[in-house]
C-alpha positions as CSV (number, residue, x, y, z in Angstrom):
1,M,-54.7,26.6,140.7
2,L,-52.9,27.9,143.7
3,E,-49.0,27.2,143.9
4,G,-48.5,23.9,145.6
5,E,-52.1,22.5,144.7
6,P,-52.2,19.1,143.2
7,P,-53.6,19.4,139.2
8,T,-57.5,18.4,138.9
9,Q,-58.2,15.5,137.7
10,I,-60.4,15.4,134.9
11,L,-62.8,12.4,134.8
12,P,-63.4,10.8,131.7
13,I,-66.6,11.1,130.5
14,P,-68.9,7.8,129.2
15,I,-69.8,7.7,125.6
16,R,-73.3,8.9,124.7
17,E,-74.7,8.3,121.0
18,D,-75.9,11.7,119.8
19,G,-75.8,10.8,116.0
20,R,-71.6,10.9,114.9
21,Q,-71.1,7.7,116.3
22,H,-73.1,5.8,113.8
23,T,-74.3,3.1,116.7
24,G,-78.0,2.7,115.5
25,A,-78.7,3.2,118.7
26,A,-81.2,5.9,120.2
27,I,-79.8,9.5,120.1
28,N,-78.7,10.1,123.8
29,T,-78.2,6.7,124.9
30,V,-74.9,5.6,127.3
31,L,-73.4,3.0,125.0
32,G,-71.7,1.6,128.4
33,K,-75.4,1.9,130.4
34,K,-75.0,-1.5,131.5
35,Y,-71.2,-1.1,133.2
36,E,-72.6,2.1,134.5
37,D,-75.5,0.3,136.1
38,A,-73.5,-2.4,137.4
39,G,-70.9,0.2,139.2
40,S,-67.9,-0.5,136.7
41,L,-65.1,1.9,137.5
42,L,-64.8,4.0,133.8
43,L,-60.8,4.7,134.0
44,A,-60.7,6.2,130.1
45,S,-62.9,7.3,127.5
46,S,-62.4,8.4,123.4
47,K,-65.2,11.1,124.4
48,G,-64.0,14.7,123.3
49,L,-60.2,13.3,121.2
50,G,-61.5,14.2,118.4
51,W,-61.6,10.2,117.1
52,G,-64.6,11.3,114.5
53,G,-66.9,8.6,116.4
54,T,-64.8,5.5,113.9
55,V,-63.7,4.5,117.0
56,N,-65.7,4.8,120.2
57,A,-63.7,3.3,123.3
58,E,-63.7,3.3,126.7
59,L,-61.4,1.7,129.5
60,R,-63.6,0.2,131.9
61,R,-61.9,-1.7,135.7
62,H,-65.0,-4.6,136.2
63,N,-64.6,-5.7,140.1
64,S,-67.4,-8.6,140.8
65,L,-70.6,-7.3,139.0
66,S,-73.7,-8.7,138.7
67,G,-75.5,-7.2,135.5
68,A,-79.6,-7.5,134.9
69,S,-81.0,-8.5,131.8
70,F,-80.9,-6.1,128.7
71,I,-81.0,-5.8,125.3
72,Q,-77.8,-5.1,124.2
73,P,-78.3,-1.5,122.0
74,I,-75.0,-1.6,119.3
75,N,-72.3,-3.8,118.4
76,E,-69.7,-4.1,120.9
77,V,-66.4,-5.8,121.1
78,A,-64.7,-6.5,125.1
79,I,-60.9,-6.9,125.1
80,A,-59.4,-7.9,128.2
81,L,-56.2,-6.2,129.0
82,A,-55.3,-6.8,132.6
83,G,-56.3,-8.9,135.6
84,S,-58.3,-11.9,135.6
85,A,-62.2,-12.8,136.0
86,E,-64.6,-15.3,135.6
87,I,-67.3,-14.1,133.0
88,R,-70.7,-15.9,132.9
89,R,-73.1,-14.6,130.5
90,R,-76.0,-16.4,128.5
91,A,-78.5,-15.3,125.7
92,D,-81.0,-17.3,124.4
93,G,-78.5,-19.8,124.3
94,A,-76.6,-21.8,126.5
95,E,-74.6,-20.2,129.0
96,Q,-71.3,-19.0,128.1
97,R,-68.7,-19.8,131.3
98,F,-65.1,-18.4,130.5
99,E,-62.0,-17.0,132.3
100,S,-61.0,-13.6,131.1
101,R,-57.2,-12.7,131.2
102,A,-55.2,-10.5,128.9
103,G,-56.2,-10.8,125.3
104,V,-59.3,-12.8,125.6
105,S,-62.2,-10.9,123.9
106,C,-65.8,-11.2,123.5
107,I,-68.2,-10.0,121.1
108,C,-71.6,-9.4,121.8
109,P,-73.8,-8.2,118.9
110,K,-76.6,-5.5,118.6
111,G,-80.0,-6.9,119.4
112,V,-78.8,-9.9,121.1
113,S,-81.6,-10.5,124.6
114,V,-79.1,-11.0,127.3
115,R,-80.5,-13.0,130.4
116,Y,-77.2,-12.0,132.9
117,L,-73.8,-10.8,132.6
118,N,-71.5,-12.1,135.9
119,I,-67.9,-11.1,136.2
120,D,-66.6,-12.6,139.3
121,G,-63.1,-11.2,140.0
122,D,-61.1,-8.8,142.1
123,S,-60.3,-6.6,138.9
124,L,-60.7,-6.9,135.7
125,D,-59.7,-3.8,132.8
126,M,-61.3,-4.5,129.5
127,L,-61.2,-2.1,126.8
128,H,-64.7,-2.1,125.2
129,L,-65.3,-1.1,121.6
130,Y,-68.4,0.2,120.6
131,L,-69.0,-0.2,116.6
132,S,-71.1,1.5,114.0
133,K,-74.1,-0.4,112.8
134,D,-72.5,-1.7,110.1
135,A,-69.0,-2.2,111.4
136,S,-67.2,0.6,109.1
137,G,-69.2,-0.4,105.7
138,G,-68.7,-4.1,106.1
139,L,-72.0,-5.0,107.0
140,N,-75.6,-5.1,105.1
141,D,-77.4,-2.4,107.6
142,R,-80.5,-4.4,107.9
143,D,-83.1,-5.1,111.1
144,T,-82.2,-4.2,114.8
145,N,-82.5,-8.0,115.8
146,A,-79.3,-10.1,116.9
147,E,-80.0,-12.2,113.8
148,D,-80.5,-9.1,111.2
149,A,-76.9,-7.6,112.7
150,G,-75.1,-10.4,111.2
151,L,-72.4,-11.1,114.3
152,V,-72.0,-13.7,116.3
153,Y,-72.5,-13.7,120.2
154,T,-69.9,-15.2,121.5
155,G,-66.8,-14.8,124.8
156,G,-63.7,-16.6,125.6
157,I,-61.8,-15.8,122.1
158,F,-58.3,-15.3,121.8
159,D,-56.9,-14.0,119.0
160,P,-53.5,-12.5,118.7
161,L,-54.7,-9.5,116.2
162,I,-57.4,-8.4,118.2
163,H,-55.1,-8.4,120.9
164,Q,-52.6,-6.1,119.7
165,I,-55.4,-3.9,118.0
166,G,-56.9,-3.5,121.4
167,L,-53.5,-2.6,122.8
168,A,-52.7,0.3,120.1
169,I,-55.8,1.7,120.8
170,A,-55.6,1.8,124.5
171,E,-52.6,3.1,124.4
172,E,-53.6,6.0,122.7
173,L,-57.2,6.4,124.7
174,Q,-54.8,6.7,128.1
175,A,-52.6,9.4,126.4
176,S,-55.4,11.4,126.6
177,T,-54.6,13.4,123.5
178,K,-55.6,14.2,119.9
179,S,-54.2,12.4,117.3
180,N,-54.5,11.4,114.0
181,R,-58.0,10.4,112.8
182,I,-56.5,8.4,110.1
183,V,-54.9,5.6,112.7
184,F,-58.2,5.1,114.6
185,D,-60.2,4.8,111.6
186,T,-57.5,1.6,110.4
187,L,-57.8,0.8,113.6
188,S,-61.2,0.1,113.9
189,L,-61.3,-0.9,110.3
190,A,-58.9,-3.8,110.7
191,L,-61.1,-4.9,113.7
192,S,-64.2,-4.7,111.6
193,A,-62.1,-6.7,108.8
194,R,-61.4,-10.0,111.5
195,I,-64.5,-10.2,113.0
196,L,-66.4,-10.5,109.3
197,Q,-63.7,-12.7,108.6
198,R,-63.8,-14.9,111.8
199,H,-67.2,-13.7,113.5
200,T,-70.3,-13.5,111.3
201,R,-72.9,-15.9,110.4
202,A,-71.7,-18.5,107.9
203,D,-74.2,-16.7,105.3
204,D,-73.1,-14.1,103.0
205,W,-75.6,-11.9,103.4
206,A,-74.4,-10.3,106.5
207,R,-71.1,-9.3,104.4
208,S,-71.5,-6.3,102.0
209,D,-70.9,-6.5,98.7
210,A,-68.6,-3.6,99.4
211,Y,-66.4,-6.3,102.2
212,I,-66.9,-9.1,99.7
213,S,-66.0,-6.9,96.6
214,S,-62.4,-5.8,98.4
215,Q,-61.1,-9.0,98.7
216,N,-60.1,-8.7,95.2
217,A,-58.2,-5.8,95.3
218,K,-55.2,-5.6,93.4
219,G,-53.4,-2.1,94.8
220,L,-54.4,1.7,94.0
221,D,-54.1,2.6,90.3
222,P,-52.0,6.0,89.3
223,M,-54.8,7.9,88.9
224,R,-56.5,7.2,92.2
225,L,-53.1,7.8,93.9
226,K,-52.8,11.2,92.4
227,R,-56.1,12.2,93.6
228,V,-55.2,10.8,96.8
229,V,-52.0,12.8,97.0
230,E,-53.2,16.3,96.0
231,F,-56.5,15.6,98.5
232,M,-53.8,15.3,101.0
233,T,-51.8,18.1,100.1
234,E,-54.5,20.3,99.6
235,N,-55.9,19.9,103.3
236,L,-52.8,19.5,105.3
237,S,-54.3,21.4,108.1
238,E,-57.4,19.2,108.3
239,D,-58.3,16.1,110.3
240,I,-58.4,14.0,107.4
241,S,-60.2,10.5,107.9
242,L,-59.7,7.5,106.1
243,S,-63.5,7.5,104.4
244,D,-62.5,11.0,103.2
245,L,-59.6,9.4,100.8
246,A,-61.9,6.6,100.1
247,E,-64.1,8.8,98.7
248,V,-61.6,10.7,96.8
249,S,-60.7,7.6,95.4
250,C,-64.6,6.6,94.5
251,L,-64.1,3.5,96.6
252,S,-65.3,1.9,99.8
253,M,-63.0,2.1,102.9
254,F,-62.3,-1.7,102.9
255,H,-61.9,-1.4,99.3
256,F,-59.7,1.5,100.0
257,A,-57.3,0.2,102.5
258,R,-57.0,-2.7,100.9
259,E,-55.9,-1.1,97.2
260,C,-53.4,1.1,99.3
261,P,-52.0,0.1,102.9
262,I,-52.4,2.4,105.8
263,F,-48.3,2.5,105.8
264,C,-48.4,4.1,102.3
265,V,-50.9,6.5,103.2
266,I,-48.9,7.3,106.3
267,A,-45.4,7.4,104.3
268,I,-47.4,9.8,101.8
269,W,-48.7,12.0,105.1
270,S,-44.8,11.9,106.6
271,M,-43.5,13.3,103.1
272,L,-45.6,16.0,102.4
273,P,-44.2,19.8,103.3
274,E,-45.0,21.2,106.4
275,R,-45.8,17.7,108.9
276,S,-44.4,17.4,112.1
277,K,-41.7,15.4,112.8
278,D,-44.1,13.1,115.3
279,D,-44.7,10.8,112.5
280,D,-42.8,8.1,113.9
281,H,-45.6,6.8,116.8
282,I,-48.2,6.9,114.0
283,Q,-46.3,4.7,111.7
284,G,-45.2,2.5,114.5
285,T,-49.5,2.2,115.4
286,A,-49.6,1.7,111.5
287,G,-47.7,-1.0,111.2
288,R,-49.2,-2.9,114.6
289,T,-52.3,-2.8,112.4
290,T,-52.1,-3.0,109.0
291,E,-51.8,-7.3,109.4
292,G,-55.1,-6.8,109.8
293,L,-56.5,-5.6,106.8
294,R,-54.1,-7.8,105.2
295,A,-55.2,-11.2,107.1
296,A,-59.0,-10.5,106.6
């Protein structure tokens, strides 16, 4: 780069399903294609940030948008962060019309046939979170239609917990740096837990046995805790995931997260030798999201 020349701006890359996102979409599907086609501006993307596909996130700015009909390819949660706009959308039922402003979210399950999606406003920044097909193991992995997905097609939700999870993810997303994967696993799990608690169909068939059994968790027993600490100690240089720790303890991710809350994991992590002193930020993020797993 020549002296005095402004730095080259690296444009964010739309997320594609490449087999590691586990969304259930076909390989090479652009997860936010409907927004790309409608001309929304991609501000930031988790593509290339080493989040391991646990949290697939895009921050987009929508101006007036009129989307054609589409079949929703993935489970998606959209959270408004800034600006405001009127959203009108319709699937098989009545039209959903609501004002989207900071903190308002909506859910679009995999397989829903959406007749139209219109956003009318000057500028609306939204965080789009593309979930795994089974919502981190909390949903039964059944067929591809919306009813089998188990989630409810709903919008205009104001849930302070979902908002806080979205803000934590957006903060890390805009930093555009690789961060501790355990934190993002927990953010995704907390979001999935909240949605499973509040926004699934009434029948328990939609929720997996792993999720249901996790509701009675009482705390990690000493033997499992010992295995977790030993694994973390032996893999200091690795990008450990929450699923790694759950596997070591022979529990599902939901069960492990209830037995051993994330702030405990981070506390253990920070006390291990050779860890950086950059863990205060991680602990802060963990503290904001652990409540999601306790509440669900």
